ZAMARGU-4260 file (C-alpha; in steps of 0.2 Angstrom, whole numbers, plus 5000, padded with zeros to 4 digits):
<rodrens>
0) 4937/4988/4786 | 4923/4986/4800 | 4908/4977/4794 | 4889/4985/4800 | 4881/4970/4803
5) 4885/4960/4820 | 4888/4942/4822 | 4872/4940/4830 | 4863/4943/4817 | 4869/4929/4805
10) 4870/4916/4818 | 4855/4905/4812 | 4846/4894/4823 | 4861/4891/4836 | 4857/4908/4844
15) 4840/4907/4843 | 4843/4889/4853 | 4852/4897/4865 | 4843/4913/4867 | 4826/4903/4871
20) 4833/4891/4882 | 4829/4900/4897 | 4809/4901/4894 | 4811/4882/4890 | 4811/4869/4903
25) 4831/4866/4909 | 4840/4853/4900 | 4848/4839/4910 | 4866/4832/4911 | 4876/4816/4917
30) 4883/4828/4931 | 4888/4846/4934 | 4904/4851/4942 | 4908/4870/4950 | 4916/4884/4940
35) 4932/4889/4937 | 4931/4904/4933 | 4921/4906/4916 | 4918/4888/4912 | 4910/4870/4922
40) 4911/4854/4918 | 4896/4848/4914 | 4893/4827/4905 | 4881/4830/4890 | 4875/4813/4880
45) 4890/4807/4888 | 4904/4818/4884 | 4912/4829/4897 | 4909/4850/4889 | 4911/4864/4896
50) 4896/4876/4900 | 4900/4895/4899 | 4895/4907/4914 | 4881/4914/4905 | 4872/4897/4904
55) 4870/4900/4885 | 4885/4891/4879 | 4891/4874/4878 | 4910/4871/4869 | 4920/4855/4869
60) 4936/4864/4875 | 4943/4883/4880 | 4959/4889/4872 | 4960/4906/4882 | 4952/4920/4893
65) 4958/4936/4890 | 4959/4950/4902 | 4941/4955/4897 | 4934/4938/4899 | 4933/4935/4882
70) 4936/4916/4877 | 4943/4909/4863 | 4935/4890/4864 | 4931/4875/4851 | 4915/4868/4848
75) 4913/4853/4834 | 4929/4854/4831 | 4929/4874/4825 | 4936/4889/4833 | 4925/4904/4841
80) 4923/4918/4853 | 4912/4920/4867 | 4911/4937/4879 | 4907/4936/4898 | 4890/4937/4893
85) 4889/4922/4883 | 4887/4932/4867 | 4896/4924/4852 | 4908/4937/4845 | 4917/4926/4833
90) 4907/4910/4826 | 4913/4894/4827 | 4920/4891/4810 | 4937/4897/4813 | 4953/4888/4811
95) 4959/4896/4827 | 4954/4913/4836 | 4966/4921/4848 | 4962/4935/4861 | 4976/4950/4862
100) 4970/4963/4876 | 4979/4973/4892 | 4969/4979/4904 | 4977/4991/4916 | 4967/5001/4928
105) 4979/5012/4932 | 4983/5017/4912 | 4968/5017/4903 | 4973/5024/4890 | 4985/5007/4886
110) 4970/4996/4885 | 4963/4988/4869 | 4953/4971/4865 | 4957/4963/4847 | 4950/4946/4841
115) 4962/4936/4828 | 4953/4923/4818 | 4961/4912/4807 | 4951/4902/4791 | 4960/4892/4778
120) 4977/4899/4784 | 4972/4917/4781 | 4969/4929/4795 | 4954/4941/4800 | 4949/4952/4818
125) 4934/4957/4825 | 4933/4967/4840 | 4925/4963/4857 | 4908/4968/4851 | 4909/4956/4838
130) 4910/4967/4825 | 4922/4963/4810 | 4935/4973/4806 | 4944/4964/4793 | 4937/4948/4785
135) 4951/4933/4785 | 4963/4939/4770 | 4980/4941/4778 | 4994/4930/4781 | 4995/4938/4800
140) 4987/4950/4813 | 4995/4957/4829 | 4995/4971/4838 | 5006/4986/4836 | 4999/5000/4848
145) 4983/5000/4859 | 4974/5010/4842 | 4981/5000/4827 | 4984/4982/4823 | 4998/4975/4809
150) 4993/4967/4795 | 5004/4956/4783 | 4999/4952/4766 | 5010/4946/4751 | 5024/4947/4764
155) 5024/4965/4766 | 5017/4975/4782 | 5004/4988/4785 | 4991/4992/4799 | 4973/4997/4803
160) 4964/5005/4814 | 4959/4995/4830 | 4939/5002/4832 | 4935/5005/4816 | 4947/4990/4806
165) 4952/5004/4792 | 4968/5001/4783 | 4980/5017/4788 | 4992/5007/4781 | 4994/4997/4764
170) 5007/4985/4765 | 5022/4990/4759 | 5034/4986/4772 | 5045/4973/4777 | 5044/4973/4796
175) 5034/4984/4807 | 5033/4984/4826 | 5031/4994/4840 | 5044/5008/4841 | 5044/5016/4859
180) 5053/5031/4852 | 5042/5040/4853 | 5028/5030/4862 | 5014/5023/4851 | 5025/5026/4834
185) 5028/5014/4822 | 5045/5005/4817 | 5045/5002/4801 | 5058/4994/4789 | 5061/4994/4771
190) 5075/4989/4760 | 5084/4983/4777 | 5083/5001/4783 | 5072/5009/4798 | 5060/5022/4800
195) 5047/5029/4810 | 5028/5032/4805 | 5016/5038/4817 | 4997/5027/4818 | 4988/5036/4806
200) 5003/5031/4792 | 5008/5047/4791 | 5029/5044/4789 | 5038/5053/4803 | 5056/5048/4799
205) 5060/5040/4782 | 5066/5020/4783 | 5085/5024/4781 | 5094/5022/4795 | 5101/5006/4805
210) 5092/5010/4823 | 5082/5017/4835 | 5087/5021/4854 | 5074/5029/4865 | 5075/5034/4883
215) 5064/5036/4899 | 5059/5054/4895 | 5040/5052/4886 | 5050/5051/4868 | 5055/5069/4868
220) 5074/5065/4862 | 5080/5049/4855 | 5095/5044/4844 | 5099/5036/4826 | 5112/5026/4819
225) 5119/5025/4802 | 5129/5013/4794 | 5146/5013/4803 | 5139/5012/4821 | 5140/5032/4821
230) 5123/5041/4830 | 5114/5058/4830 | 5101/5067/4839 | 5082/5066/4833 | 5066/5074/4842
235) 5049/5067/4842 | 5044/5077/4827 | 5058/5068/4818 | 5070/5082/4817 | 5087/5079/4816
240) 5096/5090/4829 | 5114/5083/4826 | 5123/5074/4813 | 5129/5055/4817 | 5146/5059/4821
245) 5144/5052/4841 | 5147/5033/4847 | 5135/5035/4859 | 5121/5048/4868 | 5113/5047/4884
250) 5098/5058/4891 | 5103/5071/4903 | 5094/5077/4917 | 5082/5087/4907 | 5079/5087/4887
255) 5090/5102/4885 | 5105/5093/4889 | 5112/5075/4884 | 5130/5067/4885 | 5138/5065/4869
260) 5153/5051/4868 | 5167/5053/4853 | 5183/5044/4853 | 5180/5038/4873 | 5177/5056/4878
265) 5162/5064/4883 | 5153/5080/4882 | 5137/5089/4884 | 5128/5095/4871 | 5114/5109/4869
270) 5097/5101/4863 | 5092/5117/4856 | 5108/5122/4846 | 5115/5105/4845 | 5132/5112/4850
275) 5144/5107/4864 | 5142/5118/4879 | 5154/5106/4888 | 5168/5099/4877 | 5173/5083/4875
280) 5182/5080/4893 | 5174/5067/4905 | 5175/5049/4906 | 5161/5043/4913 | 5142/5052/4915
285) 5127/5047/4922 | 5109/5055/4929 | 5107/5057/4947 | 5092/5066/4951 | 5089/5083/4943
290) 5108/5084/4939 | 5122/5075/4929 | 5136/5066/4940 | 5151/5067/4929 | 5170/5059/4930
295) 5188/5062/4925 | 5196/5046/4928 | 5192/5043/4948 | 5186/5059/4951 | 5166/5065/4952
300) 5157/5082/4951 | 5139/5088/4946 | 5133/5099/4932 | 5115/5107/4931 | 5106/5107/4916
305) 5114/5119/4907 | 5131/5107/4909 | 5138/5121/4922 | 5147/5111/4934 | 5140/5115/4952
310) 5151/5105/4960 | 5169/5103/4954 | 5175/5085/4946 | 5186/5084/4961 | 5178/5072/4972
315) 5179/5054/4976 | 5161/5050/4979 | 5144/5059/4979 | 5129/5056/4986 | 5110/5063/4984
320) 5096/5066/4995 | 5080/5071/4995 | 5071/5082/5009 | 5064/5067/5018 | 5080/5057/5020
325) 5076/5046/5004 | 5094/5042/4995 | 5093/5047/4976 | 5099/5034/4965 | 5098/5038/4945
330) 5087/5046/4938 | 5071/5054/4946 | 5055/5041/4942 | 5040/5045/4935 | 5029/5048/4943
335) 5041/5056/4957 | 5043/5047/4972 | 5055/5059/4980 | 5053/5073/4988 | 5062/5089/4982
340) 5073/5101/4988 | 5089/5089/4985 | 5105/5090/4996 | 5123/5084/4990 | 5135/5076/5002
345) 5154/5076/4991 | 5169/5068/4997 | 5188/5070/4993 | 5196/5056/5001 | 5190/5055/5019
350) 5185/5075/5019 | 5165/5077/5015 | 5156/5093/5012 | 5137/5097/5010 | 5129/5105/4995
355) 5112/5109/4989 | 5108/5106/4971 | 5114/5124/4964 | 5132/5121/4972 | 5130/5132/4985
360) 5141/5124/4997 | 5131/5122/5014 | 5144/5115/5026 | 5164/5115/5025 | 5174/5100/5021
365) 5179/5098/5040 | 5172/5080/5042 | 5174/5063/5037 | 5157/5060/5031 | 5141/5066/5031
370) 5125/5057/5032 | 5106/5062/5033 | 5093/5055/5047 | 5073/5054/5050 | 5071/5058/5068
375) 5051/5058/5073 | 5045/5068/5064 | 5061/5078/5054 | 5077/5075/5045 | 5092/5080/5050
380) 5110/5080/5043 | 5123/5072/5053 | 5141/5076/5051 | 5153/5064/5057 | 5171/5066/5060
385) 5183/5056/5069 | 5169/5043/5075 | 5160/5057/5083 | 5142/5066/5077 | 5133/5079/5077
390) 5117/5086/5070 | 5113/5099/5060 | 5099/5105/5049 | 5097/5107/5031 | 5104/5124/5029
395) 5121/5117/5037 | 5118/5126/5055 | 5124/5116/5068 | 5111/5111/5080 | 5121/5100/5091
400) 5141/5100/5091 | 5150/5085/5083 | 5156/5077/5099 | 5146/5061/5102 | 5146/5044/5099
405) 5129/5042/5089 | 5111/5045/5091 | 5098/5036/5101 | 5084/5035/5087 | 5070/5024/5091
410) 5070/5011/5078 | 5070/4993/5088 | 5076/4993/5105 | 5083/5010/5112 | 5085/5016/5128
415) 5077/5032/5125 | 5059/5032/5125 | 5049/5049/5122 | 5031/5043/5120 | 5026/5054/5133
420) 5036/5071/5129 | 5022/5079/5123 | 5023/5093/5109 | 5039/5098/5109 | 5046/5081/5107
425) 5055/5086/5090 | 5065/5099/5101 | 5075/5084/5109 | 5087/5072/5103 | 5096/5059/5111
430) 5114/5058/5110 | 5127/5044/5115 | 5143/5044/5123 | 5147/5024/5122 | 5133/5016/5127
435) 5127/5030/5139 | 5114/5041/5131 | 5110/5060/5135 | 5097/5073/5130 | 5100/5087/5119
440) 5086/5102/5116 | 5091/5107/5099 | 5079/5124/5101 | 5089/5131/5115 | 5106/5122/5108
445) 5109/5114/5127 | 5115/5098/5132 | 5101/5096/5146 | 5104/5080/5152 | 5122/5073/5152
450) 5127/5055/5141 | 5130/5046/5157 | 5113/5037/5158 | 5110/5019/5153 | 5089/5024/5151
455) 5080/5039/5150 | 5062/5040/5148 | 5050/5055/5146 | 5036/5051/5160 | 5025/5065/5154
460) 5029/5084/5145 | 5040/5090/5160 | 5048/5076/5169 | 5061/5062/5164 | 5066/5046/5173
465) 5086/5044/5172 | 5093/5028/5174 | 5111/5022/5177 | 5113/5005/5182 | 5104/5000/5197
470) 5103/5019/5201 | 5088/5031/5195 | 5084/5050/5197 | 5073/5061/5190 | 5074/5080/5179
475) 5065/5091/5171 | 5065/5095/5153 | 5078/5110/5157 | 5088/5096/5164 | 5087/5102/5181
480) 5089/5085/5193 | 5073/5084/5202 | 5079/5069/5211 | 5098/5067/5212 | 5103/5048/5205
485) 5101/5036/5220 | 5105/5018/5221 | 5089/5007/5221 | 5079/5023/5221 | 5062/5021/5213
490) 5055/5040/5207 | 5041/5041/5196 | 5035/5058/5189 | 5015/5057/5189 | 5011/5075/5185
495) 5023/5090/5182 | 5023/5094/5200 | 5020/5079/5209 | 5032/5064/5212 | 5030/5047/5219
500) 5044/5040/5228 | 5049/5024/5236 | 5059/5025/5251 | 5066/5010/5260 | 5071/5009/5279
505) 5075/4999/5291 | 5054/4992/5291 | 5055/4988/5274 | 5050/5006/5269 | 5038/5021/5264
510) 5030/5026/5247 | 5027/5045/5247 | 5019/5058/5234 | 5030/5073/5235 | 5031/5088/5227
515) 5047/5095/5216 | 5051/5104/5232 | 5053/5088/5243 | 5038/5090/5254 | 5029/5075/5259
520) 5009/5076/5254 | 5005/5058/5258 | 5014/5042/5264 | 5011/5024/5264 | 5020/5010/5269
525) 5009/4997/5259 | 5006/5007/5243 | 5012/4997/5228 | 5017/5008/5215 | 5022/5003/5198
530) 5020/5016/5185 | 5019/5002/5170 | 5004/4994/5180 | 4986/5002/5178 | 4969/4994/5174
535) 4969/5003/5153 | 4951/4998/5150 | 4944/5017/5148 | 4963/5023/5142 | 4962/5029/5125
540) 4973/5018/5114 | 4986/5032/5109 | 4989/5033/5129 | 4992/5015/5134 | 5010/5012/5133
545) 5014/5028/5143 | 5018/5030/5161 | 5004/5031/5173 | 5000/5049/5178 | 4985/5060/5189
550) 4971/5058/5179 | 4957/5067/5182 | 4964/5074/5197 | 4966/5059/5206 | 4981/5044/5209
555) 4975/5027/5214 | 4984/5020/5229 | 4986/5000/5230 | 4990/4998/5248 | 4981/4985/5261
560) 4972/4975/5248 | 4962/4991/5246 | 4956/4995/5228 | 4946/5008/5231 | 4957/5022/5235
565) 4965/5037/5228 | 4975/5052/5232 | 4972/5069/5227 | 4985/5083/5221 | 4986/5088/5238
570) 4988/5071/5248 | 4972/5070/5253 | 4966/5053/5252 | 4949/5049/5243 | 4942/5034/5247
575) 4927/5026/5236 | 4917/5020/5252 | 4901/5012/5241 | 4914/5001/5229 | 4926/4988/5232
580) 4935/4990/5217 | 4938/5006/5207 | 4951/5007/5193 | 4962/5023/5187 | 4953/5036/5180
585) 4955/5042/5162 | 4944/5056/5156 | 4935/5055/5173 | 4928/5040/5171 | 4933/5023/5180
590) 4929/5004/5180 | 4919/5001/5197 | 4914/4986/5206 | 4901/4986/5220 | 4900/4974/5235
595) 4891/4961/5226 | 4905/4959/5213 | 4894/4969/5201 | 4904/4979/5186 | 4901/4997/5180
600) 4907/5013/5177 | 4907/5029/5189 | 4912/5047/5187 | 4925/5057/5196 | 4911/5064/5208
605) 4906/5045/5212 | 4890/5045/5199 | 4884/5031/5193 | 4888/5033/5171 | 4883/5014/5168
610) 4875/5005/5183 | 4884/4990/5191 | 4875/4976/5186 | 4888/4967/5174 | 4897/4951/5178
615) 4911/4958/5169 | 4921/4969/5157 | 4933/4966/5143 | 4943/4977/5131 | 4933/4974/5113
620) 4944/4985/5103 | 4953/5000/5104 | 4938/5011/5107 | 4924/4997/5113 | 4922/4988/5129
625) 4913/4971/5130 | 4901/4968/5143 | 4895/4954/5151 | 4879/4948/5162 | 4871/4933/5164
630) 4879/4924/5149 | 4873/4939/5139 | 4885/4951/5130 | 4884/4968/5124 | 4895/4983/5118
635) 4899/5000/5129 | 4910/5015/5122 | 4923/5022/5132 | 4910/5036/5137 | 4900/5024/5145
640) 4885/5024/5132 | 4879/5008/5125 | 4881/5002/5107 | 4875/4986/5110 | 4864/4983/5121
645) 4864/4965/5134 | 4856/4953/5124 | 4868/4944/5112 | 4876/4928/5118 | 4892/4932/5107
650) 4900/4945/5098 | 4916/4945/5085 | 4920/4959/5076 | 4925/4955/5059 | 4944/4957/5056
655) 4948/4973/5047 | 4930/4978/5046 | 4917/4989/5054 | 4906/4974/5054 | 4899/4963/5069
660) 4894/4946/5069 | 4882/4945/5083 | 4874/4928/5092 | 4856/4929/5100 | 4847/4913/5105
665) 4859/4902/5097 | 4857/4911/5081 | 4869/4921/5071 | 4867/4939/5062 | 4877/4955/5057
670) 4878/4975/5065 | 4885/4988/5055 | 4897/4999/5066 | 4881/5009/5072 | 4873/4995/5078
675) 4860/4993/5065 | 4857/4975/5060 | 4859/4969/5042 | 4856/4952/5045 | 4843/4947/5057
680) 4850/4934/5069 | 4843/4921/5062 | 4858/4909/5053 | 4866/4893/5061 | 4882/4901/5053
685) 4889/4916/5045 | 4905/4919/5035 | 4911/4934/5029 | 4919/4935/5011 | 4928/4952/5011
690) 4935/4950/4992 | 4917/4950/4984 | 4909/4958/5000 | 4894/4946/5004 | 4891/4936/5018
695) 4890/4915/5017 | 4878/4908/5028 | 4869/4892/5035 | 4853/4891/5040 | 4843/4874/5047
700) 4855/4864/5037 | 4854/4874/5020 | 4866/4885/5013 | 4865/4903/5004 | 4871/4922/4999
705) 4867/4939/5007 | 4874/4955/4999 | 4882/4966/5012 | 4866/4977/5013 | 4858/4961/5020
710) 4849/4958/5002 | 4847/4940/4999 | 4857/4935/4982 | 4854/4916/4986 | 4841/4913/4998
715) 4849/4899/5012 | 4836/4883/5007 | 4850/4873/4996 | 4856/4857/5003 | 4873/4860/4994
720) 4881/4876/4988 | 4899/4877/4979 | 4905/4894/4973 | 4914/4899/4957 | 4933/4894/4961
725) 4938/4911/4951 | 4951/4919/4961 | 4959/4929/4947 | 4944/4940/4946 | 4936/4935/4965
730) 4919/4931/4955 | 4909/4918/4966 | 4897/4917/4953 | 4890/4904/4945 | 4886/4895/4962
735) 4883/4875/4961 | 4868/4871/4971 | 4857/4856/4978 | 4838/4858/4980 | 4831/4840/4983
740) 4836/4828/4970 | 4844/4841/4959 | 4859/4851/4956 | 4859/4866/4948 | 4867/4883/4946
745) 4863/4900/4951 | 4870/4917/4943 | 4874/4935/4954 | 4854/4939/4953 | 4850/4921/4960
750) 4843/4915/4944 | 4846/4897/4940 | 4855/4893/4923 | 4847/4881/4909 | 4855/4865/4916
755) 4853/4854/4930 | 4857/4836/4935 | 4855/4822/4948 | 4872/4820/4950 | 4889/4832/4954
760) 4904/4828/4947 | 4915/4816/4959 | 4901/4811/4969
</rodrens>
């Protein structure tokens, strides 16, 4: 039973010495080495020993470190245990110490920690605080469940409470072990037979069976076996539900139904009554999602949780999908990773039908196969017949007739691009005929673009560019051809109503701005237009891959070496004479250069938004722009407002964070996303340690450690700084530092441990 006295109460002078060590002058070692986890190697009186991270305890040997950083160690030939704080929880007087533990963050109820000790061949136990759970009087101790541990005495087993040490079951069994049928039950053995007991010692099932087999249902049901190999069904309360007359029992899709085998035949048994609801007639059964898949020879079908055949046993293949298009294989996992409702493809040879899990037939056996395919944000059923496919919804309604060779979905390389398709994107599915693609509108049920093009690309929400080899056409979203297929034609829709067209003539051609009716609004022989080439500096990240469009009422005209002229939607030329360069507009703003080649930002009304005083502007990340002037850099938002002023030599964003390392007057500092200073620009070097959320800093040849909020953990006053090499827990303390001629250790608060040396191991 658990003793009320803590170990620390009777450790005598040992703890007295270690507890007062910090108040005394530090002890001197022959050398110090960096920490590796809980311990560091130090040289004491000519012998290498191990210093615990607390600085309180020095030991000769490390045996084990548990999940909870409790260590089994050896000192002067005797075993003991110490916790992370350096408290001795098992005195150095044992022949062996073993730390047993589990630390599951996602299942805290499964966690435990038990320290077993061995002395003169007998075992005892203490808890993680040093409370004695039982004295060394047993021949063996081990963990049974997260709440109890087993004890062995005089060849027999019992168990004790993990927290108090109270004996819950006196040793009387030949063997005990975790049962898992149900969870946290204990398998007990007596006179060669097995039974089940609860953690409090209550006998759930008397020991008179050969074995138990459980399933992945939380132990609600399990099978028991008797002499001769026959089995029956039992529930988690130990109640016998069926006699032991079966050769095998398998779990069903719910706790209401199980499969039983007898003389090579399988039937379905109702748990509540213990009777067969489906006679012994199947050759094989297995769980498939929420249903049972059953076979008679080479043919299969599906039953529901009552045993009713919802899909008759007349099929050669059955597949199940969830509503997101994922294949459902076997039993539903816990926690559930599929998304109901579920659907079934059932095949009879080369004929495939489609069902829901109630057995309702949604599509007839008119197809050679049926698949399920995600397209954009939706999932569709794809019926196939004689190598031709179509598209249906989950109700079985055909949205696209079965007469196409394939669907051009956007995985990897594709000849269909709908990035710019707008809000109606999900209404359109690209269909294939051979290598050619077309477009079907499932909302109207119309093939709007015949499958005769090598590439289709939406240029905005209303217009599409069609390519066929070296010829190009334009169509609107209804399929109406706006510009017919023209060899070497160059058509680009730059708004729902306007088109840029390049016409080739004997004198090298002309570029036109025209409307849908063909009216020429503007023309320029020197206009070099490319829909994919434009200044994206101010463009939102999600728009950067889309074709160039009218923005803020203007479209840039690159011609005759002019970089400051635009055309409006009426065809009127708009020239920004004050500037030598104006980039493409986005949300009413554009990058501009004045005649002195200084850069800034203006709006569509030619007003200055950010002064044209910069030497350069460049992308910083998706939302910010780096500005440069006279060797200084700063950060602008894309609306022209200043995030960081022009006072730094360098600005670098720390990867995968919202923090910036800045350099000012040759010194580095750290700013957050709002521009607030976390570390002043006073350091020679800064490195962010994401795992532990602090900064390694260097200043005037000295090293230190700063917290993420800018407070000093280890001020940069040390000649050398080496962190704990504990990669398992990402703890970087204690650190080994050098100050003057002395090496010493500093903890997480920057306080020294009571050891120092003039020598570092290996130097």
